N, C-alpha and C positions, 0 to 999 in steps of 0.2 A: 689113141694115136697109133698109127701103123708103124712098122719097123722102117719103112721107106721114109715116112714123115720125120721120124726121129733122126734118121741118118742125115736127112736134108737139113734139119735144124742144127745138128752137130757141125755139119759142113759150113753152114752160114755163120755160126759162132766162131769157128776156127778162122774163116776168112776175115771176119771182123777183127779178131785179135791180131792176125797177121798184118792187116792194114794199119792198125793202131801202132804196132811195133815198127813198121816201116816209117810211119809218120814221125814217131819219136826219134828214130835214128836220123832222119833228115833234120829234125830240129836240133838235135845234139851236134851234128856235123856242122850245121850252119852257125851255131853259137860258139862251139869249142874247137872245131877242126876235126881231125881224124878221130873216129871212135875206136878205142882198143878192142881187140877180139874178145877179151873176157867180158867187157861191158855189152858187146853185141850179143854174146851167148846168153847173158842174164836177161836181156831185153826180149830175145826170141822165145825164151822159156817162161816169161812172166805171164801172170793171169791178167784179165781185163782190168780189175780194180787197181792192181799195181801199175799197169801201163797208164791208166787215167791219172793216178797220183803223180807219177813221174812226168807226165806231159804238162802238168801244172807247175811242178817244181823246176822244170827246165827254164822257166821264165825268170826265176829269181835267184837260183843257186849259182855259186861262183865257179863250179867245176862239174864235170861228169860224175866224179866220185860223190860229190855232195848231192847231186840229183838222185843217184841210185842208193846211196847209203845213209842219207840224211835221216834225222829223227822225225818224229811225227810232225805234221804241219805246225808251223809257228802260230801262236795265238797273238792277236793284236793286244795292245795295251788295254783297250777298252774291255775286251773279252777277259783278259787276265784280272782286271779290277773287279769285274762282275763276279768271277769265280771266287776271288778272295772274299768279296762281300758275302756271297752265298755261304761259303765255309764258315765265316764268322757268325752266321746266324741271322744275317740281314735279309730283308725281303727283296726279291727280284732285282 
């Protein structure tokens, strides 16, 4: 890969991340109203994986803080029961 190609890829990744951040900011504003400056700053600095996680969480969390600061994604009851079963030594 040439230096030019690498720079083009970096630019494309940055543009994608910036677009995802803008989309998340629009979602948050539509759902919760004005987005505080501190939240905006976190969103602008976030990586792609974090932006993707937050863009899903905005659908179900009760506040901007919960979207950005929430714990790991919640498990469904079915998934939780399967995990307990597996830990107890049960099959699949």
